[in-house]
Backbone as ProteinMPNN parsed JSONL, in Angstrom:
{"seq_chain_A": "MGGTKGTDMDKCNANGCCNHLAERLGDGGKGFQAFHTVKRDSNEARFLGVAYKTSAKDKGLLLNWCPFCGGKPGYFERDKDMTLNV", "coords_chain_A": {"N_chain_A": [[198.734, -96.775, -46.197], [196.302, -99.313, -45.373], [196.206, -102.011, -42.787], [198.916, -102.168, -42.279], [202.116, -100.735, -40.185], [201.986, -97.647, -38.525], [199.928, -96.83, -38.585], [196.563, -95.047, -37.378], [194.786, -95.393, -35.672], [191.77, -96.775, -33.845], [190.184, -98.504, -33.602], [189.578, -102.142, -35.238], [189.009, -101.777, -38.769], [187.15, -102.442, -42.454], [189.169, -101.043, -43.901], [191.848, -101.509, -42.482], [194.161, -102.271, -39.437], [193.258, -102.219, -35.889], [195.484, -99.609, -33.774], [196.727, -101.225, -32.05], [196.803, -103.727, -32.794], [198.143, -103.836, -35.026], [201.039, -102.793, -33.661], [201.474, -105.196, -33.393], [201.989, -106.612, -35.724], [204.034, -108.57, -37.987], [206.731, -109.805, -39.925], [206.55, -112.07, -41.517], [207.278, -114.451, -40.428], [206.401, -116.19, -37.342], [203.545, -115.626, -35.892], [201.398, -112.498, -35.788], [200.071, -112.167, -39.283], [199.574, -109.244, -41.664], [197.285, -109.526, -44.455], [197.291, -108.912, -48.16], [195.295, -108.15, -50.93], [195.88, -107.614, -54.363], [194.615, -105.489, -56.918], [194.203, -106.29, -60.402], [194.093, -105.269, -62.763], [194.566, -102.35, -61.889], [196.614, -102.174, -60.127], [196.389, -101.809, -57.775], [196.785, -101.752, -54.023], [195.118, -103.909, -51.614], [193.446, -104.272, -48.544], [193.088, -107.422, -47.159], [193.219, -108.553, -44.287], [193.918, -110.041, -41.175], [195.989, -112.71, -40.142], [196.581, -114.975, -38.118], [199.775, -117.135, -37.651], [201.232, -120.127, -36.047], [204.29, -120.791, -36.688], [206.271, -120.091, -38.856], [206.018, -122.092, -41.586], [203.657, -122.333, -41.306], [200.657, -121.772, -42.579], [198.367, -120.187, -42.027], [195.456, -118.574, -39.996], [193.072, -116.608, -40.784], [192.056, -113.997, -38.908], [188.654, -113.102, -38.077], [187.868, -111.402, -35.724], [188.936, -109.229, -33.495], [191.277, -109.6, -30.949], [192.056, -107.777, -29.748], [190.371, -105.052, -29.852], [188.14, -106.166, -30.6], [186.93, -105.345, -32.835], [186.489, -105.755, -36.681], [188.953, -106.67, -38.396], [189.483, -105.919, -41.95], [188.393, -108.191, -44.372], [185.859, -109.197, -43.138], [184.429, -107.068, -42.411], [183.226, -105.553, -44.327], [180.49, -105.082, -46.195], [177.703, -107.178, -46.374], [177.101, -107.262, -49.769], [178.805, -105.804, -50.88], [181.292, -106.667, -53.125], [184.566, -108.175, -53.602], [186.358, -107.501, -55.756], [188.701, -108.731, -56.658]], "CA_chain_A": [[197.985, -98.632, -46.787], [195.217, -99.997, -44.531], [196.69, -103.11, -42.221], [200.314, -101.903, -41.813], [202.484, -100.339, -38.917], [202.4, -96.52, -38.371], [198.159, -96.47, -39.456], [196.496, -94.243, -36.18], [193.354, -96.432, -35.397], [191.506, -97.121, -32.591], [189.121, -99.933, -33.955], [189.504, -102.421, -36.511], [187.743, -102.148, -39.671], [187.264, -103.383, -43.432], [190.301, -100.455, -44.459], [193.107, -101.758, -41.419], [193.441, -102.496, -37.768], [193.404, -100.873, -34.889], [196.698, -99.637, -33.353], [197.418, -102.706, -30.518], [197.021, -104.935, -33.827], [199.636, -102.733, -35.917], [201.911, -102.998, -33.428], [202.077, -106.35, -33.153], [202.177, -107.249, -37.002], [205.248, -109.412, -37.892], [207.316, -109.797, -41.197], [206.527, -113.236, -42.737], [207.312, -115.307, -39.399], [205.557, -116.529, -36.776], [202.734, -114.393, -35.226], [200.267, -112.012, -36.703], [200.561, -111.251, -40.463], [198.437, -108.389, -42.13], [197.362, -109.81, -45.926], [196.825, -107.744, -48.856], [195.41, -108.643, -52.397], [196.31, -106.72, -55.522], [193.968, -105.909, -58.28], [195.02, -106.244, -61.638], [193.752, -103.758, -63.521], [195.326, -100.894, -61.397], [197.631, -102.55, -59.286], [195.539, -101.315, -56.328], [196.412, -103.061, -52.81], [193.695, -103.563, -51.086], [193.567, -104.872, -47.413], [192.227, -108.075, -46.637], [192.906, -109.168, -43.372], [195.27, -110.722, -40.691], [195.949, -114.035, -40.079], [197.966, -115.337, -37.388], [200.703, -117.935, -37.663], [202.198, -120.584, -34.848], [205.155, -121.052, -37.283], [206.612, -119.895, -40.295], [205.499, -122.653, -42.279], [201.846, -122.436, -41.031], [199.458, -120.795, -43.7], [198.019, -118.846, -40.638], [194.53, -118.861, -39.728], [192.369, -115.775, -40.713], [191.196, -113.565, -38.177], [187.52, -112.578, -38.091], [187.9, -110.539, -34.757], [190.245, -108.449, -33.324], [191.556, -109.752, -29.9], [192.382, -106.104, -28.805], [189.551, -103.85, -29.876], [186.726, -106.687, -30.937], [186.616, -105.232, -34.384], [186.282, -106.972, -37.854], [189.683, -106.2, -39.544], [189.923, -106.706, -43.443], [187.359, -108.698, -45.182], [185.004, -109.36, -42.697], [183.496, -106.026, -42.202], [182.546, -105.106, -45.39], [178.937, -104.645, -46.328], [177.352, -108.369, -47.731], [176.499, -106.762, -50.813], [179.656, -105.366, -51.577], [182.448, -107.246, -54.226], [185.968, -107.842, -52.727], [186.735, -107.011, -56.947], [190.258, -108.939, -57.018]], "C_chain_A": [[197.309, -99.202, -45.343], [196.257, -101.428, -43.84], [198.448, -102.811, -41.708], [200.362, -100.751, -40.655], [201.918, -98.834, -39.22], [200.81, -95.843, -38.684], [197.796, -95.643, -37.197], [195.275, -94.665, -35.806], [193.365, -96.785, -34.296], [190.331, -98.694, -32.211], [189.72, -100.298, -35.067], [188.753, -102.106, -37.705], [187.837, -102.571, -40.996], [188.705, -102.247, -44.338], [191.832, -100.884, -43.448], [192.682, -101.743, -40.098], [194.428, -101.63, -36.999], [195.12, -100.915, -33.996], [197.749, -100.836, -32.252], [197.495, -103.641, -31.943], [198.546, -104.411, -34.708], [200.531, -102.9, -35.836], [202.368, -104.485, -33.467], [202.39, -107.686, -34.574], [203.888, -107.506, -37.457], [205.549, -109.382, -39.784], [207.38, -111.074, -41.574], [206.953, -114.194, -41.777], [206.14, -115.939, -38.711], [204.404, -115.273, -35.646], [201.579, -113.978, -36.331], [200.586, -111.042, -37.856], [199.337, -110.482, -40.787], [198.668, -109.187, -43.96], [196.849, -108.662, -46.629], [196.503, -108.43, -49.762], [195.512, -107.449, -53.716], [195.49, -106.619, -56.764], [194.704, -105.9, -59.382], [195.226, -105.042, -62.529], [193.911, -102.14, -62.976], [196.234, -101.133, -60.454], [197.389, -101.509, -57.582], [196.034, -102.508, -55.401], [195.745, -102.413, -51.939], [193.881, -104.62, -49.353], [192.62, -105.816, -47.054], [192.011, -108.391, -45.63], [193.897, -109.334, -42.665], [195.258, -111.672, -40.179], [197.169, -113.86, -38.556], [198.537, -116.965, -37.625], [201.362, -118.004, -36.533], [203.477, -120.827, -35.39], [205.449, -120.652, -38.619], [206.209, -120.761, -41.269], [203.96, -123.161, -42.203], [201.575, -121.28, -42.4], [198.642, -119.487, -42.669], [196.026, -119.015, -41.028], [193.623, -117.182, -39.786], [191.342, -115.114, -39.668], [189.819, -112.671, -38.408], [186.902, -111.099, -36.744], [189.096, -110.387, -34.088], [190.413, -108.467, -31.644], [191.551, -108.572, -29.076], [191.4, -105.135, -28.594], [187.893, -104.41, -30.196], [186.105, -105.975, -32.342], [186.435, -106.232, -35.043], [187.528, -106.412, -39.073], [189.534, -107.2, -40.757], [188.186, -106.592, -43.603], [185.896, -108.859, -44.326], [184.115, -108.301, -41.863], [182.847, -105.221, -43.242], [181.652, -105.639, -45.755], [178.893, -106.31, -47.048], [177.048, -108.481, -49.402], [177.669, -106.042, -51.848], [180.548, -106.392, -52.219], [183.699, -107.338, -53.655], [186.773, -107.214, -54.558], [188.542, -107.264, -57.052], [190.323, -109.136, -58.148]], "O_chain_A": [[198.001, -99.453, -44.356], [197.128, -101.806, -44.624], [198.954, -103.379, -40.74], [199.428, -100.074, -40.224], [201.313, -98.78, -40.291], [200.58, -94.662, -38.946], [198.514, -95.739, -36.201], [194.617, -93.652, -35.569], [194.352, -97.094, -33.629], [189.959, -99.409, -31.281], [190.276, -99.527, -35.849], [187.546, -102.229, -37.497], [188.814, -103.318, -41.046], [189.179, -102.717, -45.372], [192.897, -100.445, -43.882], [191.599, -101.445, -39.596], [195.439, -100.938, -37.117], [195.747, -101.931, -33.695], [198.925, -101.041, -31.951], [198.514, -104.33, -32.006], [199.706, -104.819, -34.756], [201.298, -103.139, -36.769], [203.546, -104.828, -33.564], [202.748, -108.863, -34.568], [204.778, -106.684, -37.243], [204.752, -109.024, -40.651], [208.47, -111.338, -42.083], [207.086, -115.231, -42.426], [205.085, -116.201, -39.29], [204.73, -114.356, -34.892], [201.056, -114.612, -37.248], [201.036, -109.896, -37.831], [198.231, -110.828, -40.373], [199.74, -109.355, -44.542], [196.22, -107.719, -46.15], [197.14, -109.48, -49.852], [194.973, -106.353, -53.557], [195.578, -107.497, -57.623], [195.866, -105.498, -59.335], [196.118, -104.252, -62.837], [193.508, -101.097, -63.492], [196.695, -100.139, -59.894], [198.056, -100.872, -56.767], [195.902, -103.71, -55.63], [195.636, -101.251, -51.549], [194.528, -105.667, -49.346], [191.5, -105.469, -46.681], [190.833, -108.66, -45.396], [194.96, -108.928, -43.135], [194.27, -111.741, -39.448], [198.052, -113.083, -38.194], [197.736, -117.89, -37.759], [201.909, -117.089, -35.919], [204.178, -121.209, -34.453], [204.67, -121.008, -39.502], [205.898, -120.053, -42.226], [203.339, -124.035, -42.808], [202.199, -120.339, -42.89], [198.51, -118.267, -42.762], [195.514, -119.456, -42.057], [193.579, -116.595, -38.705], [190.172, -115.468, -39.521], [189.944, -111.558, -38.917], [186.006, -110.258, -36.821], [190.056, -111.157, -34.068], [189.856, -107.591, -30.983], [191.111, -108.46, -27.932], [191.341, -104.444, -27.578], [186.852, -103.754, -30.15], [184.952, -106.122, -32.748], [186.25, -107.364, -34.595], [187.292, -105.937, -40.183], [189.476, -108.428, -40.818], [187.288, -105.799, -43.32], [184.852, -108.625, -44.934], [183.335, -108.558, -40.945], [182.03, -104.331, -43.006], [181.74, -106.867, -45.755], [179.667, -106.701, -47.922], [176.834, -109.495, -50.066], [177.583, -105.797, -53.052], [180.462, -107.365, -51.47], [183.975, -106.297, -53.058], [187.76, -106.485, -54.458], [189.401, -106.44, -57.365], [191.416, -109.329, -58.68]]}, "name": "protein", "num_of_chains": 1, "seq": "MGGTKGTDMDKCNANGCCNHLAERLGDGGKGFQAFHTVKRDSNEARFLGVAYKTSAKDKGLLLNWCPFCGGKPGYFERDKDMTLNV"}
């Protein structure tokens, strides 16, 4: 599944994030957090993007640019005419 630890990618894209960012993903506290959505009809998890949280109570800021590889993680890399189908 994209955006999770253990992926083997050199650059962020619509399906996941690069190795450098994946190594820094947290588990719910502060720092980088992966966000996924789930399709109701198929229960398929879809990578939405990566957010940076300054504290555990912070809602986070969704990144539109990766500070490590320069790619666009998740939603921001999808084509303009594609829909999220969430």
